[in-house]
C-alpha positions in Angstrom: 17.9 11.0 6.7 16.1 12.4 9.5 14.2 9.8 11.4 10.9 12.0 12.1 8.1 10.4 11.2 6.2 11.8 8.5 3.2 9.6 8.6 1.5 7.8 11.4 -1.6 5.9 11.8 -3.0 4.7 14.9 -6.1 1.8 14.9 -7.2 3.3 12.0 -10.4 2.1 10.2 -12.7 2.1 7.5 -16.6 0.6 7.4 -19.0 1.1 5.2 -22.8 1.0 5.9 -24.9 -1.9 3.4 -28.6 -1.1 2.4 -29.9 -4.2 3.0 -33.9 -5.0 2.2 -36.8 -2.6 3.3 -37.6 -4.5 6.6 -33.7 -5.5 7.3 -31.0 -3.4 9.2 -27.9 -2.0 7.4 -25.1 -4.3 7.4 -21.7 -3.0 8.3 -18.8 -4.1 6.1 -15.3 -3.9 8.3 -13.6 -2.8 5.1 -10.1 -1.7 7.1 -9.2 -2.9 10.9 -6.5 -1.8 13.6 -4.3 -0.3 11.2 -1.2 1.5 12.9 2.6 2.1 11.5 4.6 5.2 10.9 6.8 6.2 7.8 9.7 7.3 7.4 11.5 9.8 4.7 13.3 7.4 2.4 11.4 4.2 3.6 9.3 1.9 1.9 6.8 0.1 3.3 4.9 -2.8 1.5 1.3 -3.2 1.9 0.7 -7.1 0.5 -2.2 -9.4 0.5 -4.7 -11.1 -1.5 -7.3 -9.3 -3.5 -10.2 -8.1 -1.3 -8.2 -7.8 1.8 -8.1 -3.8 2.6 -5.2 -2.4 0.6 -7.2 -0.1 -1.5 -9.1 1.1 1.6 -6.0 1.8 3.1 -4.5 3.4 0.3 -7.6 5.9 -0.1 -7.8 7.1 3.7 -4.5 7.7 3.6 -5.0 9.7 0.7 -7.8 11.2 2.4 -9.7 10.3 -0.8 -12.2 9.0 2.2 -12.1 9.3 6.1 -11.2 7.2 8.2 -14.2 5.5 10.9 -12.1 5.8 14.0 -8.5 6.3 14.9 -6.1 8.8 14.2 -4.0 9.6 11.5 -0.8 12.4 11.4 1.2 13.8 8.3 3.8 15.4 9.8 3.0 17.4 12.6 -1.0 18.1 11.8 -3.0 15.7 12.6 -6.0 14.7 10.1 -9.3 15.1 11.1 -12.4 14.6 8.5 -15.4 14.1 8.1 -17.3 12.3 5.6 -17.8 15.1 2.6 -15.6 17.1 3.7 -11.9 17.9 1.9 -8.6 18.1 3.6 -6.6 21.1 3.8 -4.2 22.4 0.7 -1.4 21.7 2.6 -1.9 18.2 3.7 -3.3 17.7 -0.1 0.3 18.7 -1.4 2.1 16.3 1.4 0.7 12.9 0.1 0.3 12.1 -3.7 -1.2 8.2 -5.4 0.4 6.5 -8.1 -2.6 4.3 -9.9 -2.0 1.0 -11.2 -4.0 2.0 -14.9 -2.0 4.7 -16.0 -4.5 5.8 -18.8 -7.6 6.0 -16.6 -5.7 8.3 -14.3 -4.9 10.6 -17.1 -7.2 12.6 -19.0 -7.1 11.5 -22.6 -8.5 15.3 -23.9 -5.5 17.0 -22.3 -2.0 17.4 -23.1 1.3 16.2 -20.8 2.2 19.9 -20.1 -1.4 20.7 -19.3 -1.9 17.9 -16.8 1.2 18.6 -15.4 1.4 22.4 -15.1 -2.6 21.9 -13.5 -1.7 20.5 -9.9 0.5 24.0 -9.9 -2.5 26.0 -11.4 -4.7 24.6 -8.5 -2.3 24.8 -5.5 0.6 27.6 -6.4 -1.3 30.7 -8.0 1.4 32.6 -7.7 3.6 30.8 -10.3 3.0 32.4 -13.8 2.5 30.8 -16.8 6.3 30.5 -18.0 7.0 29.4 -14.4 4.5 26.6 -14.3 5.9 25.6 -18.3 9.7 25.4 -17.3 8.6 23.4 -13.9 6.6 20.7 -16.1 9.4 20.3 -18.7 12.1 19.7 -15.7 10.0 16.7 -14.6 9.4 15.8 -18.0 12.8 14.8 -18.1 13.4 13.6 -14.7 11.1 11.1 -15.5 12.9 9.7 -18.4 11.1 11.4 -21.5 11.9 14.0 -23.8 10.8 17.8 -23.8 9.0 16.8 -27.4 6.5 14.9 -25.4 5.6 17.7 -23.8 2.5 18.4 -26.2 1.5 14.9 -26.8 -1.7 13.3 -25.4 -1.8 10.1 -23.6 -2.9 7.9 -26.3 0.4 8.4 -28.0 2.3 7.1 -25.3 3.2 2.8 -24.5 1.9 1.7 -20.8 5.3 2.4 -19.2 5.7 5.8 -20.6 2.0 6.4 -19.3 3.0 5.7 -15.9 5.8 7.6 -15.8 4.0 10.8 -16.7 1.7 9.8 -13.5 4.7 10.0 -11.9 5.4 13.2 -12.7 2.7 14.3 -12.0 2.3 13.2 -8.4 5.6 14.9 -7.9 4.7 18.5 -9.6 3.8 19.7 -5.7 6.9 18.5 -4.1 4.7 15.9 -2.1 6.6 14.3 0.8 5.0 11.0 0.6 3.7 8.6 -2.4 1.3 6.1 -2.0 1.7 3.8 -4.9 -1.7 1.9 -5.7 -0.2 -1.6 -7.7 2.3 0.6 -9.9 3.6 -1.7 -11.9 1.3 -4.8 -12.0 0.1 -3.4 -15.5 3.6 -3.2 -16.9 5.4 -6.2 -19.0 8.5 -7.4 -17.2 10.9 -5.7 -18.1 9.1 -2.1 -18.2 8.3 -3.0 -14.6 12.0 -3.2 -13.7 12.5 0.5 -15.4 9.7 2.1 -13.6 10.9 0.5 -10.1 14.6 1.5 -10.7 12.6 5.0 -11.7 11.2 5.3 -8.2 14.2 4.5 -6.3 16.2 6.9 -7.7 13.6 9.6 -7.5 13.3 8.2 -3.6 16.8 9.2 -3.2 16.9 12.4 -5.0 13.6 13.7 -3.4 14.2 11.8 0.6 10.2 10.3 -0.7 8.3 8.0 1.7 6.4 5.4 -0.3 3.9 3.5 0.5 3.6 0.5 -2.1 1.1 -1.6 -2.0 1.3 -5.1 -4.4 0.2 -8.4 -4.7 3.5 -9.3 -6.4 5.9 -10.4 -3.8 8.9 -10.5 -5.6 8.6 -7.2 -6.4 8.3 -6.4 -2.9 10.8 -8.3 -1.9 13.3 -6.2 -3.9 12.4 -2.5 -2.5 10.7 -2.7 0.8 11.9 -1.6 4.0 9.3 -2.6 5.6 5.7 -4.9 5.5 2.3 -5.6 6.3 0.5 -8.5 5.5 -3.2 -7.7 5.4 -6.1 -10.4 5.8 -10.1 -9.7 6.1 -9.2 -5.7 6.5 -6.4 -6.3 9.1 -2.9 -6.7 9.9 -1.9 -10.4 10.4 1.8 -9.3 10.3 4.4 -6.7 10.4 8.3 -6.5 10.2 11.3 -5.5 8.2 10.6 -6.9 4.9 13.9 -9.0 5.2 12.3 -10.7 8.7 8.9 -11.6 7.7 10.3 -12.6 4.4 13.1 -15.3 5.7 10.8 -16.3 8.6 7.1 -15.6 8.1 5.0 -16.5 11.4 2.2 -15.8 10.7 -0.1 -19.3 8.8 -1.6 -17.1 6.3 1.8 -15.0 5.5 3.3 -18.8 4.9 0.5 -19.8 2.6 0.9 -16.5 0.7 4.8 -16.8 0.1 4.7 -20.7 -0.6 2.4 -19.4 -3.4 5.4 -17.3 -5.1 6.8 -19.0 -8.0 10.2 -19.5 -7.5 12.9 -19.0 -10.7 15.4 -21.7 -9.0 14.3 -24.9 -11.0 16.4 -26.9 -8.1 15.1 -25.3 -5.5 11.8 -27.4 -3.7 9.0 -25.4 -2.2 6.4 -26.9 0.7 3.1 -25.5 -0.9 0.6 -24.5 2.3 -2.8 -24.9 1.0 -5.5 -22.5 2.5 -8.7 -24.2 3.1 -12.4 -22.5 1.0 -12.7 -19.5 -0.1 -12.1 -15.8 2.6 -15.6 -15.4 4.5 -17.8 -12.9 3.4 -17.7 -9.6 5.0 -21.2 -8.7 5.6 -21.1 -12.1 7.7 -17.2 -12.4 9.4 -16.2 -15.7 11.4 -16.3 -15.0 15.2 -12.6 -15.0 16.6 -10.0 -15.0 14.2 -11.1 -14.3 10.6 -8.5 -16.5 9.3 -9.1 -19.6 11.1 -11.6 -21.2 9.1 -9.2 -21.2 6.3 -5.9 -22.3 8.7 -4.7 -25.8 9.1 -3.6 -25.0 12.7 -6.3 -23.5 14.2 -8.3 -24.8 17.1 -11.2 -23.8 19.1 -9.4 -21.2 21.1 -9.1 -19.5 17.4 -13.0 -18.7 17.1 -13.2 -17.1 20.5 -11.2 -14.2 20.2 -9.4 -12.2 17.2 -6.0 -12.2 18.2 -4.0 -8.4 18.7 -1.2 -7.5 16.6 1.8 -8.2 18.9 5.3 -8.7 19.1 6.6 -11.7 18.9 8.4 -13.2 21.6 6.8 -10.5 24.0 10.1 -8.7 23.3 9.5 -4.4 23.7 7.9 -3.0 20.3 10.5 -1.5 18.2 11.2 -0.6 14.2 12.7 -3.9 14.3 9.9 -6.0 15.5 8.1 -8.5 14.3 4.6 -8.9 15.1 1.9 -11.4 14.9 -1.9 -11.6 15.1 -2.0 -15.3 15.8 -2.0 -17.5 19.5 -0.3 -20.4 17.6 3.4 -18.4 16.3 5.5 -21.2 17.9 3.5 -24.0 16.2 3.4 -21.9 12.6 7.3 -21.7 13.0 7.5 -25.3 13.8 5.8 -26.2 11.1 7.4 -24.1 8.9 11.2 -25.5 10.1 9.8 -29.1 9.5 8.5 -28.1 6.2 11.9 -26.9 5.0 14.3 -29.2 6.6 
């Protein structure tokens, strides 16, 4: 498998201007702040965090639905340079596709499955004839586990799991290298979730796809992810290999997030890390570390500056390094070890 990155993000930010009253200045909402990572073929990068942490904003920036306010985004060897309202080049649109949480909302109820699958080819592969488009649509229908007779049916005639398979098939019609999956199984029953996740794993192996998997379901993330980005208040607070982050979460927010995950073993005890209060308002962010008002380890030093995302222990950064945005990493790990004892 090639180790040349198919996507690079460097200090990506996305800010929105919110209009105030007639005599007040517009406010700035920093929905995404300083997101940096690389994505390789066959890799699954999971992005986790509570609602409103910036996961979906990151998805929209990576799929070029919205341009970043600052930072750099490269897809393959091409650097993305977009202005507000500008459409990305067709060759880049083919490289990255997105799959949404609600497949019924993303499928046109007035079009058959075959028509929806052929539409991307009509727009982007004008050299293909109708017969060739139909053949490719039927092949993709089979690859996602549906039958040929499903091609001429409408979305309302399918179950939720089947609709998500249709959405996956449509995303793959242009042979992309990257799929951004925004909560792709959260609306499905558990048994159907497993089927769709197995399908995604098979397709990743067959086509060498790279996944950005956005989810709040940590049990799913632990099963499929190679690397994890934990986000809070629009910015990454911990990143690293999934197994390392799940085994020894370093950031107090990551510990609280993981401690809230149900455990299937009734004999296993877990110390719950409870957070204080509510997430701060994006219109009135707190000084220093945005997690400080809710953190049980916070000190006065936490309110003076927002800590950067740095390698744990100060070692040189590489693909296997865990990075944490916290000045109390050692205290956080000690608290975790005490709770686990």
